[in-house]
C-alpha positions as YAML, in Angstrom:
chain: A
units: angstrom
residues:
- id: 1
  name: UNK
  ca: [-41.59, -25.42, 24.47]
- id: 2
  name: UNK
  ca: [-44.03, -22.71, 23.32]
- id: 3
  name: UNK
  ca: [-42.98, -20.59, 20.38]
- id: 4
  name: UNK
  ca: [-42.97, -16.86, 21.03]
- id: 5
  name: UNK
  ca: [-44.59, -14.74, 18.34]
- id: 6
  name: UNK
  ca: [-42.51, -11.68, 17.48]
- id: 7
  name: UNK
  ca: [-44.10, -8.30, 18.05]
- id: 8
  name: UNK
  ca: [-44.35, -6.19, 14.94]
- id: 9
  name: UNK
  ca: [-45.13, -2.97, 16.74]
- id: 10
  name: UNK
  ca: [-43.64, 0.25, 15.56]
- id: 11
  name: UNK
  ca: [-41.15, 2.02, 17.79]
- id: 12
  name: UNK
  ca: [-43.00, 4.84, 19.61]
- id: 13
  name: UNK
  ca: [-40.12, 7.24, 18.94]
- id: 14
  name: UNK
  ca: [-39.96, 6.39, 15.23]
- id: 15
  name: UNK
  ca: [-43.75, 6.74, 14.92]
- id: 16
  name: UNK
  ca: [-43.55, 10.32, 16.23]
- id: 17
  name: UNK
  ca: [-40.43, 11.24, 14.21]
- id: 18
  name: UNK
  ca: [-38.60, 11.87, 17.49]
- id: 19
  name: UNK
  ca: [-34.86, 11.49, 16.96]
- id: 20
  name: UNK
  ca: [-33.59, 13.06, 20.18]
- id: 21
  name: UNK
  ca: [-34.49, 11.62, 23.57]
- id: 22
  name: UNK
  ca: [-34.17, 14.22, 26.32]
- id: 23
  name: UNK
  ca: [-32.83, 13.02, 29.66]
- id: 24
  name: UNK
  ca: [-34.71, 15.84, 31.44]
- id: 25
  name: UNK
  ca: [-38.09, 14.40, 30.37]
- id: 26
  name: UNK
  ca: [-38.38, 11.95, 33.28]
- id: 27
  name: UNK
  ca: [-42.06, 11.23, 32.66]
- id: 28
  name: UNK
  ca: [-41.30, 9.72, 29.25]
- id: 29
  name: UNK
  ca: [-38.28, 7.81, 30.55]
- id: 30
  name: UNK
  ca: [-40.29, 6.23, 33.40]
- id: 31
  name: UNK
  ca: [-42.41, 4.36, 30.84]
- id: 32
  name: UNK
  ca: [-39.32, 2.38, 29.82]
- id: 33
  name: UNK
  ca: [-38.16, 1.50, 33.35]
- id: 34
  name: UNK
  ca: [-39.50, -1.45, 35.38]
- id: 35
  name: UNK
  ca: [-40.93, -1.21, 38.89]
- id: 36
  name: UNK
  ca: [-37.47, -2.13, 40.21]
- id: 37
  name: UNK
  ca: [-35.93, 0.83, 38.28]
- id: 38
  name: UNK
  ca: [-34.30, -1.44, 35.68]
- id: 39
  name: UNK
  ca: [-34.22, -0.50, 32.01]
- id: 40
  name: UNK
  ca: [-36.73, -2.62, 30.09]
- id: 41
  name: UNK
  ca: [-35.41, -4.75, 27.22]
- id: 42
  name: UNK
  ca: [-36.32, -4.03, 23.60]
- id: 43
  name: UNK
  ca: [-38.54, -7.06, 23.24]
- id: 44
  name: UNK
  ca: [-40.75, -5.80, 26.06]
- id: 45
  name: UNK
  ca: [-40.74, -2.08, 25.38]
- id: 46
  name: UNK
  ca: [-41.10, -2.26, 21.58]
- id: 47
  name: UNK
  ca: [-38.34, 0.27, 20.91]
- id: 48
  name: UNK
  ca: [-36.01, -0.10, 17.92]
- id: 49
  name: UNK
  ca: [-32.30, -0.77, 18.48]
- id: 50
  name: UNK
  ca: [-31.18, 2.76, 17.64]
- id: 51
  name: UNK
  ca: [-33.65, 4.38, 20.03]
- id: 52
  name: UNK
  ca: [-32.95, 1.75, 22.72]
- id: 53
  name: UNK
  ca: [-29.32, 2.85, 22.83]
- id: 54
  name: UNK
  ca: [-30.35, 6.52, 23.03]
- id: 55
  name: UNK
  ca: [-32.95, 5.67, 25.68]
- id: 56
  name: UNK
  ca: [-30.45, 3.81, 27.86]
- id: 57
  name: UNK
  ca: [-28.04, 6.74, 27.70]
- id: 58
  name: UNK
  ca: [-30.81, 9.20, 28.61]
- id: 59
  name: UNK
  ca: [-31.96, 7.07, 31.57]
- id: 60
  name: UNK
  ca: [-28.39, 6.79, 32.87]
- id: 61
  name: UNK
  ca: [-27.90, 10.56, 32.58]
- id: 62
  name: UNK
  ca: [-31.21, 11.19, 34.37]
- id: 63
  name: UNK
  ca: [-30.06, 8.89, 37.19]
- id: 64
  name: UNK
  ca: [-26.74, 10.71, 37.60]
- id: 65
  name: UNK
  ca: [-28.42, 14.14, 37.68]
- id: 66
  name: UNK
  ca: [-30.93, 12.93, 40.27]
- id: 67
  name: UNK
  ca: [-34.08, 12.99, 38.15]
- id: 68
  name: UNK
  ca: [-34.58, 9.22, 38.39]
- id: 69
  name: UNK
  ca: [-33.64, 6.68, 41.06]
- id: 70
  name: UNK
  ca: [-30.91, 4.09, 40.65]
- id: 71
  name: UNK
  ca: [-32.79, 1.51, 42.74]
- id: 72
  name: UNK
  ca: [-36.19, 1.25, 44.39]
- id: 73
  name: UNK
  ca: [-36.30, -0.22, 47.88]
- id: 74
  name: UNK
  ca: [-39.24, -2.54, 48.36]
...
């Protein structure tokens, strides 16, 4: 079984000193959603745990308000 090397990237939100994640900024939130409109995991997106929780909440709020889709039909 191949051994996965851990990514040591810096969280993009921590790098920019961005504490608040706005649910109305759909363009930023789309970067962290897959093509099937699923929230990407931390290991793939490179976001720290604190910002991942804030990001998930913002994506869910954007979905409820209609700014982002719940599912994508393909």
